[in-house]
C-alpha positions in Angstrom: -27.0 -82.1 104.8 -29.2 -81.5 102.4 -31.4 -78.3 102.6 -33.8 -77.6 100.3 -36.7 -74.8 99.9 -40.2 -75.8 99.0 -43.7 -74.3 97.3 -46.7 -76.1 95.9 -49.7 -74.7 94.3 -52.7 -75.7 92.8 -56.0 -74.5 91.2 -59.2 -75.9 89.7 -58.8 -73.9 86.4 -61.1 -71.9 84.1 -63.7 -74.8 83.8 -63.5 -77.9 86.1 -65.3 -77.2 89.4 -63.6 -79.8 91.5 -59.8 -80.4 91.6 -59.0 -84.2 91.2 -55.2 -83.2 91.7 -53.5 -83.7 95.0 -50.1 -83.0 96.3 -48.4 -83.7 99.1 -44.7 -84.1 100.8 -42.7 -85.7 104.0 -40.9 -83.0 105.3 -38.5 -84.1 108.3 -39.1 -82.7 111.7 -35.1 -83.0 112.6 -31.9 -82.9 111.5 -31.7 -86.7 112.0 -34.2 -87.5 110.3 -32.9 -85.3 107.2 -30.6 -88.1 107.4 -32.2 -91.0 108.4 -35.4 -90.9 106.3 -35.0 -87.3 103.4 -37.7 -85.6 102.1 -40.7 -86.9 99.9 -42.8 -85.1 97.0 -45.9 -85.8 94.8 -48.3 -85.1 92.9 -50.8 -86.9 91.6 -53.6 -86.4 88.9 -56.6 -88.5 89.4 -59.0 -89.8 86.1 -62.1 -91.4 86.2 -64.7 -88.8 86.2 -67.2 -87.2 88.5 -65.7 -87.2 92.1 -63.7 -90.6 91.7 -60.2 -89.0 90.1 -60.1 -87.3 93.4 -60.5 -90.5 95.5 -57.9 -92.3 94.0 -55.2 -89.4 93.9 -55.9 -88.8 97.5 -55.7 -92.2 98.4 -52.4 -92.7 96.4 -50.5 -89.9 97.9 -51.7 -90.7 101.7 -50.6 -94.4 101.5 -47.4 -93.4 99.6 -46.4 -90.7 102.3 -47.6 -92.7 105.4 -45.9 -95.3 104.4 -42.3 -93.5 103.8 -42.6 -91.8 107.3 -43.0 -95.4 108.3 -39.8 -96.7 106.5 -37.1 -98.1 108.6 -34.1 -95.4 108.8 -31.6 -95.7 106.3 -33.6 -97.6 103.6 -32.2 -97.2 100.2 -34.7 -95.1 98.3 -34.2 -96.2 95.1 -35.5 -99.7 96.1 -38.3 -98.3 98.9 -39.8 -95.7 96.5 -40.8 -97.6 93.7 -42.2 -100.2 96.1 -44.4 -97.7 98.0 -46.0 -96.8 94.7 -47.1 -100.4 94.2 -48.3 -100.0 97.5 -50.4 -97.0 96.2 -51.7 -98.8 93.0 -52.8 -101.4 95.2 -54.3 -99.2 97.7 -56.1 -97.3 94.6 -56.7 -100.7 93.0 -59.0 -101.6 96.7 -60.9 -98.6 96.5 -62.8 -100.0 93.3 -63.9 -103.0 95.5 -65.6 -101.4 97.7 -69.0 -101.3 97.8 -69.9 -97.8 97.2 -67.2 -97.4 94.4 -67.9 -100.8 92.7 -68.4 -101.1 89.3 -66.8 -97.7 88.7 -63.6 -97.2 87.4 -60.8 -95.6 89.2 -57.3 -94.3 88.5 -54.7 -91.7 88.7 -51.0 -90.5 87.7 -48.5 -90.3 89.9 -44.7 -89.0 90.0 -42.9 -88.9 93.7 -39.5 -87.5 94.6 -37.6 -88.8 97.4 -34.6 -86.8 98.2 -31.7 -87.6 100.9 -27.9 -86.5 101.2 -27.2 -85.7 97.6 -29.8 -88.2 95.3 -33.3 -87.5 94.1 -34.9 -90.3 93.2 -37.9 -89.7 90.7 -40.7 -92.7 90.5 -43.5 -92.1 88.3 -46.8 -93.7 86.6 -49.2 -92.2 83.9 -48.4 -88.4 82.7 -47.6 -86.0 85.6 -43.9 -85.3 85.1 -40.8 -84.1 87.2 -38.7 -81.6 85.8 -34.5 -81.2 86.5 -33.7 -77.2 86.0 -30.1 -76.6 86.3 -27.8 -73.1 85.0 -31.7 -71.8 83.8 -32.1 -75.0 81.7 -35.1 -77.6 82.2 -34.6 -81.0 81.6 -37.5 -83.8 81.3 -36.7 -86.5 83.8 -40.0 -88.6 83.3 -41.5 -90.2 80.3 -44.9 -89.8 79.7 -46.9 -93.6 79.9 -49.2 -92.3 77.1 -50.5 -94.2 74.0 -49.0 -90.9 71.6 -45.4 -90.9 73.8 -45.2 -94.8 72.6 -45.9 -94.1 69.1 -43.4 -91.2 69.4 -40.5 -93.6 71.2 -41.2 -95.6 68.2 -40.7 -93.3 65.6 -44.2 -93.6 64.2 -45.8 -89.9 64.8 -43.5 -86.6 65.7 -43.6 -84.2 68.2 -45.6 -81.6 66.3 -48.0 -84.7 66.3 -47.8 -86.1 69.8 -48.6 -82.0 70.8 -51.8 -82.0 68.2 -53.0 -85.8 68.9 -56.6 -86.1 70.1 -55.5 -88.7 72.2 -52.2 -87.2 73.7 -53.8 -88.0 76.8 -54.4 -91.6 76.4 -53.0 -93.4 79.2 -51.0 -96.8 78.7 -50.2 -96.9 82.6 -52.1 -95.6 85.8 -52.2 -96.2 89.3 -55.5 -98.1 90.3 -56.9 -100.3 86.8 -54.6 -103.2 87.9 -53.6 -104.6 90.6 -49.8 -104.6 89.9 -48.1 -101.8 88.2 -44.5 -101.0 87.1 -43.2 -97.7 87.6 -40.7 -96.5 86.1 -37.8 -94.8 88.5 -34.7 -92.5 88.2 -31.7 -91.2 90.2 -30.2 -87.7 89.4 -27.3 -86.7 91.8 -28.1 -83.1 92.5 -25.8 -79.7 92.9 -26.5 -76.5 95.1 -28.7 -74.5 92.9 -31.0 -77.3 91.5 -34.7 -77.1 91.3 -37.0 -79.9 90.8 -40.7 -79.4 89.3 -43.4 -81.9 89.7 -46.2 -81.1 87.8 -49.5 -82.1 86.5 -50.6 -82.4 83.0 -52.5 -78.5 83.3 -49.0 -77.1 83.8 -46.6 -78.5 81.4 -49.5 -79.0 78.1 -49.6 -74.9 78.3 -46.1 -74.2 78.9 -42.3 -74.9 77.5 -39.6 -76.1 78.9 -37.8 -72.6 78.7 -41.0 -71.3 79.9 -41.0 -73.3 82.8 -37.2 -72.9 83.5 -37.4 -68.6 83.3 -39.9 -68.5 85.9 -38.3 -71.7 88.4 -34.7 -69.8 88.2 -36.1 -66.2 89.3 -34.7 -65.2 92.5 -38.1 -65.0 94.6 -39.5 -67.0 97.4 -40.2 -70.4 96.4 -44.0 -70.4 97.2 -44.5 -67.6 95.0 -42.6 -69.0 92.4 -44.8 -71.8 92.7 -48.0 -70.0 92.3 -46.9 -68.0 89.5 -46.2 -71.3 87.7 -49.9 -72.6 88.2 -51.3 -68.9 87.5 -49.7 -69.3 84.4 -50.5 -72.2 83.0 -54.3 -71.3 83.7 -53.9 -68.0 81.9 -52.7 -69.5 78.9 -56.1 -71.8 78.7 -56.9 -73.3 82.2 -59.0 -76.4 80.8 -57.6 -78.4 83.4 -56.8 -78.9 86.8 -53.2 -77.5 87.3 -50.9 -78.6 89.9 -47.1 -78.0 90.8 -44.6 -78.3 93.4 -41.3 -76.3 93.2 -38.4 -77.8 95.1 -34.8 -76.0 95.3 -31.7 -77.2 96.8 -29.8 -75.1 98.8 -26.9 -77.5 100.4 -26.3 -81.4 99.2 -24.6 -83.5 101.8 -22.0 -85.8 99.6 -21.7 -89.6 101.4 -18.1 -90.9 101.4 -16.3 -87.8 100.6 
């Protein structure tokens, strides 16, 4: 049976007075539920100013997690997760229609990871990321939905240009502004010892993949690792909300073997 350790941490940073990031999870309550539903982890980074970012990120996560828990047992995660991301988008979009928010913009990024047996399904919209750390080496699983990432993919700007661009946080895809959104979804076959990291840009804007891998590969309590990852990012800059979830794979269940 799939067995994971999980830790998470979040910090306002040195500048912000509120935290527009949100994080959440669905942890199975029994061995049976671990096999029928699995685990779900998610990080959202609200945008839009004032306290509406908090509303957007919290709404997206509560919709996603509630839907995961209510899904039919044995549902294929590769189909379920992007569908739930779309439901989360609709919920955020509906919030903008509420009388108290009408006329105001509201949006959030979202990265979600559902895990069952020996598979992890990662679905995301925006620039919150998922990394896979295997054998001490980090690999970015998600690709940012930003203007500069798109330009980089087209070969129009360099990696150095991306890091220095004042437009690096301009999103071309997020939850909320449109009635429908298209998440990107990736499947990973898990191995014992793998570590998955979900992060808002307050973490990965400040830290290299090498530094992220070094911190999460330590033989420490997983909660302590999550706190250290966030604290290090805040120490480097702290200009943004900073959130990370760290999931360590202790056992997998290979189906059909």
